N, C-alpha and C positions, 0 to 999 in steps of 0.2 A: 542934559543927561544927569548932571549932578543933583538937580532938584527932583527928578524922577526917581533916582536911586535912594533919596532920603525919604520918599513918601511912605514906602512900605514899613520901615522901622518906626516912623512916627505914628503911623496908623495902628501898628501892633501895640505900641506902648499906650496909646490912647484907649484902645479897646480893652487892654488888660486893666487899666486903672478904672474904667467904667464898670467892668465886670466885678471888680473887687468892691466898688462902691455900691453897686446894685445888689449883689448877692453876698451877704456876709458869711454864708456857709462855705463858699469857695475860699474866702480869706481864712476861715477857721481850719479848713483842710490843709491849706498851705502852711499855716502856723504849726499844725500837728506834724506835717511832713518835715519841717525844719526843727522839730523837737522843742518848740516853744509851747509847752503843754499848758502852763498857767494862763497865757494869753488866749489860747484856744478855748479853755474852759470859761473864761470871762465872756468871750464872744458867743459861745453856745448858750450861756446863761441869759445873755441879752436877747438871743433869738427865742428862747423858751419863755421869757417874760412876755413877749408879744404873741407867741403861739405855743401854748403848753402841749399841744398835740403833734408837734413837729417831730416825727420819729427819727428823721435823719439827724437833726441836732441833738436829740436825746441819746441816740446811739453813739454819736461822736463824742459827746461829753462823757458818757460812761467809759468809752475807750480811753479818753485822756486821763480820767481819774484812775483807771486801772494801770495805765502806763507809769504813773508816779510810784507805785508800789510793786511793779511787776518784777518777778524773780525768774531769771532764765533757768529753766529746768536742765538745760544741757550743761550749764556751768555750775549749777548748784549741787555739788556733790562733795560732802565732807564727812568722813567717818571718824568716830571716836574709838576708844579702846574696846568698848563692848562690841561694836560692829567689826572691828579688825580681828580680835582674838577669839571671839565667840561666834565666828562665822562658819556655818556648816554648808554654805552654798558653793564653796570652791571645789571644783571637780577633782583636780590632781594636786595632792599635797606636796609631792616630790616631782615637780615637772623638770623637763630638760632645760638647760640654759638657753635663753632666747625665746622661750615659748610661754613664759610666765613673768608677771611683774615682780614676783618675789625672788626670781633668779634671772636678772638681766645678764646680758653678755658682758664678760669681764675682759676679754681679749679682742675687742673690736678693732676696726681699722683706724679709729680716731685716736686722739691723744691719750697716752697712758695715764694711770692714776697718779703717777709722780708729777705730771704736768697739769692735768685737769683734776683737781680733787673731787671727792664725792661728798655729798651732803649726809646728814644724819639718817636719811631714808635709804642710803645705800646706792643712790643714783647719782650720775654725774651732775655737777652744778649746771643749772639751767639759767636762761636769761631773765626769766620772770618767775614769780610765785604763782602757781596755778592750783586749782582745787584738786583734792584727792592725791596729793603728793606728800602729805605730812605724816603718813603712817609708815613707821619703820618696820621692815620685814624682819624683825629680830625678836628679842625677848620681851615679855610683858613687863619685866622688872625695869628695863630701861625706859619704857614708855611711861610707866607710873612715876619713876624718878623725875622724868622731864616735866610731867604735869604738876608735880609737887614743888619742885625747886626753881623752875624757870619762871622769872617774874613777868615775862612777856607771853608765856604760853596760855592759850585759851583752855577752858575746861574740856578735857578730852574723854569724859566718862561716857557720853552718848550724844548723838546728834538729834535726838528726839526733841530736846528742849529748844533747839534752834528752830525746828520746824514749827513748834508751838508759837514761838515769838513771831515767825513769819506769818502764821495764820491770823494773829491778832491785828496785823497791819491791813488786812483786807476789809476791816470794818471802817469804811471811809465815812466821815461826818463833815458837815459844813456849818458855818455860823448860822445860816438860815434854816437849819434842820437837815434831816437825811435826804439824800438825793433820790433814793428809791423808797417809797412808802411801803415798808414791809407789812404794816398792819392792814393796809388796804388789800395787799396780796394774800392775807390770811396765812402767813408763813411764820411769823415771829413766835407765836405760842408753841409751834412745833419745833422750831429751832432751839428752844431752851432745853428741850428734853434730848439728852445725848443719844439715847437709843433710837427715838423716833426720827431725829435729824439724820442719822446714818441710814436708816431704812429709807427715808425720803430721798436721800441722795442716790442710793442704789436704784430706787424705783425710777427716778427721773432719768438716770443714765441708761437704764434698761429700756424704758419706754422710748427715749430719744433714739436709741440704736434700733429698736424694733420699727419705729415709725419711718426710719430711713431705709428699711428693708435690709438692714445689716450691711449697708454699702457706703456708709458715711465714714470716711477716714478720720474725721475730727474726733468723733466720740470714741473710736477705738484707740486713738492716741491718748485721750484723757483717761480711759480705763487702764491703759498700759502704764501711764504715769502713776496712777493710784496703786496698781499692783507693785510697781517698783518701790514706792514709799513703804508699802507694807512688807517688803522683803519677799514677795512672791514673784521671783524673777522668771521662772519658767512660764507663768501665766502672762507676764508682761511681754516676753518674747513672742508668745502666740498672738497677742493683740497687735503688736507692731508688725509682725509678718502678715497678718490678715489685713491690716491697714495698707500695707504696700501692695497687696493684691488688688485693692480697690483704687488706690491712687498713689503714684510715686511722688513723695514729698521729701525735701531735704531734711526737715525736722525729724521725720520718721526714721530715716537712715541714721541720723546722729543719735537719736534716742536708743535705737536698736544696738548700735555700736557701744554706747555707754553702758547698756545692760550687760553686754558681753564682757566689757572691761570690769564690771562689778563682780562677776563670777570668775574673774581671772582667766579669761579666754581671749587674750589679745590677738591671736591669729584670726579668730572669727570676726573680731572687731575690724581688723584690717581688711578682711574680705568684704564686709559690709560697706566700709568707706570706699573701697575701690568700685563696688557695685553702684553706689550712689554717684561717684565721679564719672562712671561710664555714661550715666544718663544726664546728670547735671555737671557738665564739664567745667573744671576750674572754679568750682564753688568754694568760697573762702571758708565757710563753716566746716565743710568736710575736709578740706585740705589741712586746716589747723588741727582738727581732731586726729587726722592721720599722722601729722608731724609729732604730736604729743605722744602717741603710742610708740612710734619709732624711737623717740628720745628716751622713754621710760624703759624700753627694751635694750638700750645701749647701741642701737643702730644710728650712730650720729651722722654718718654721711647721708643716709636716706632722709633723716629728719631735716638736715640743713637744705637738701635739695627741695624738699617739700615746702619749707618756709620760703625759699627763694621763689617757688611757684606762687605762693601767696602774695609776695611783694609785687609780682608781675600783674596781679589782679587788683591789689589794694596797696598802693605804695605808702600809705599812712598807718599800716597795721603795726602797733607798737610791739606786740608780742613777737611777731616775725622779725622785726628789725633788731630787737634786743637779743633774740636767740642766735641770729646770724652773726651779730657783733661778738657775742660771747664765744662762738666757735672760732672766729678769726683771731680773737685775743689768745685763746689757748692753743691755737695752731701757729703761734709765733709770728703773727701778722698784726701787731698792734696799730700800725698806721691805717690799715683798712678798717679795723674795729673802731678807731677814733672817728672816722667819717660817719659810721652808722650811729654812734652815740651822739654826735653833733646833730644829726638829723632828728633824733628824739628830742634834743634840747630845743631845736628850732620849732618843733611842734607844740611847745608850751609846757612840757613836763619839767617840773622843778622839784627834785627830791635829792636827799643825801646820797642814795645809792647811785644815781646817775652821775653826780659830780665826782664821787669817789671812783667810778669806772672811768670817767674822763681823765681824772688825775693819774690813774694807773697807766692808761694808754699813753698819756703825754710823757710819763716817766720812762716807759720802755721805748718811747720814740726819741729819747735823749733831750726832751724839752722840760728840764727840771724846774724852770721858773713858772711855766704854766701849770706844771704838776702841783706845786705847792699852793698855788692860788686856788686850784680846784679842791685840793684837800682841805684847805682852810674854810672854803665855802661849805663843803660837806660837813665838817665838824660843827659849824655854826648853826646848821639847820637839822642836824641829826636828831631823830627821836630816840626814845628809850629802847626800842626794839632793834635798832641798827647801830647804836653808838658804840657797842663793843666791837662789831666788825669794822667800823670806821677807824677806831684806834688801832686795831690789829693791822689793817692795811697801811696805816700811817707808820707804824713800827717797822713793817717790812720795807717801806721806801727808805726810811732812815737807816735801817740795817744795811741796805744795799749801798748806801752812800758812805758807810763806815762809821757812822755815829752810833756806837753800841750803847752809850749811856742814855741818849734820848730814846732809842729803840726800846731799851729796858723799861723806861718810864711809860712809854706808850702801851706796852704789854701789861704793865701793872694797872694802868687806867682802864684797859679793856677788862681785866679781871675784876676791878672794882665795879664796873658797870654790869658785868655778867659773870658771876663766880663760876659758872659752868662752861665758860668759853675755853674749850680744850685746846684749840690751836694756840691761843695766847699763852696758856700754861706750858705747853710743849716748847714754844720758842723761848720763853723766859728760862726754862730749865736748861736749854742748850747754852744760853748766855751764862748761866750760873756754872755750868760744867766747863765752859771756856775759861772762866775766872778761877777755876780750881775749887769751887765750893761743891764738892761731890755729894755730901749729905743732903744739902738743900736741893741739888739737882735731882737726886734720886727720889726724894719726896715729891717733887713737882712732876716728875715723869710718872710716878705711880698715880698721882691725882689725875693726870691727863689721860691715862689708860682707863680709868674708871669713868671719867666724864665724857670721853670720846671713844667708845669702844669700836666705832666705825673707822677710826683713823689708824693707819699703819705706822705713821712716824713715831708716836710715843712708844709703841712696842719695840720698834727697831732701835731707837735711841737708848731706851732702857736696857735692851739686850746688849748693845755695844758697851754701855757703862759697866754692866755686871761682868762682861767678858774681860774688860780691862782690870776689874777688881778681882778676877780669878774665880768668880762664881759661875762656873760653866754650865751647871745643871739648870739654874734659873735662866741663864742666857739662852740656852737651847729652847726652853719652853716659850720664852718670849719671842724669839725669832720665828718659831713655828706659828705663833699667833699672827705675827706680821705677814708671813707668807700665806696664811689662810685668808687674810683680808686682801692682800695684793700679791697674787702668785708670781707675777713677773718682775718683782723687785730684785734687781741684780745684786745690790749690796747685801740684802738679806740672804740670798743664796750663797754668796761668797762667805759671809760670816758663819752660816750653817755648815759649809764645807770645812772651814777651819776647825769648828768644834768637833765635828764627826771624825776628822782626821786625827785630832788629839785623842779622842776616845779609842780609836783603833790602835794608836801607839801604846796606850795604857793597857 
């Protein structure tokens, strides 16, 4: 019985090895499936050396070469200042809270802004950095100041230059010459003329759509992507809807929802995601897109539930793990967040942000020795764009232990790494105020309000300082700004009540 049981596995293994030896195309397909693109290209090249007319090997090699420079259109969405402030495609400029990305919910059921701070974009801190979340729904002056003075900020004038750089990557060349002989196809001389090449592209797309009797979803999706790049969002929506009438595809639902997000219609985007999930149940791409929209709208509970649904389908999704861990951390459950961050560490991620998050979780779990080890590791591998945040969090840990001198040094190091780090400026001002250096503290608070207009802490702290100095008019204006940023702040309401009571007595 034992020998008979072992016959089938041995035969299957022998058959698989013979197939891979006999048919190299099968081996190339398996390498491409395992994302070993370079090895698959080498094998396809060997096949084409023997038979230059093998269309299967030619098509697989072209697919592998495209995979190396492929840009996911669903993820590739980054707007600059021009696209943000000169955008006339937004339907409602003054939308109701919770129905627009520019006005997310501020009083949701999740942690308040005092516990879970908001980023410079006005949204709650997320677990990962994702595309199209760098645009601040505020003034153009703040955006221009950020792009001029922040040494880690990318050029935010326009995203057109980035698309040009991506376009140059499509010209793939090899040491033995071009893979596709354009001269033989009689296309090279037309491609040099920008006007003729555009007309040829439109002609090919139109002929391909016509030859498919206007029923091929692929060409309609490609036309929709082109309309999206050109800013013709209504035409892009028409193409995607027509594509869905021909064939229901996950990519089409995701692109249609992305277009609705671009024109600031998140409710329509949620409807498209739900429609896609009704057909493609538990699809990871649609679930992640839906969770992102919920998070940007301030619906943190729905976002976390959707990310948990993602983890049920793909337990190694880093974005879902990080976002769920962040939610547990700000929900006063650092021990559970620590388990999620450890899972990311076990998956091979090695970054300063991850070790700093591990250090913060260990610290709030009363594991001070492990916390300092993680913080030291984070400081040793921190890059220029995160070193300021790393020193800021280190200062918070030292401040919680009572070492105000070292905490002050950490805040100064954070300011040296990034002079526009408003959180470090505000905390250093609090320490200066505690030491009785009121003039220095006032100057630092003013600097923090200018560098971080999205933070309510500098406005409230400066209002409290001016109240103690007897400057009640200035204190009242500052506390009103703090309440405008965070309407539910109890201490700001109390201070405003004291000032108004004093005015009534006068």
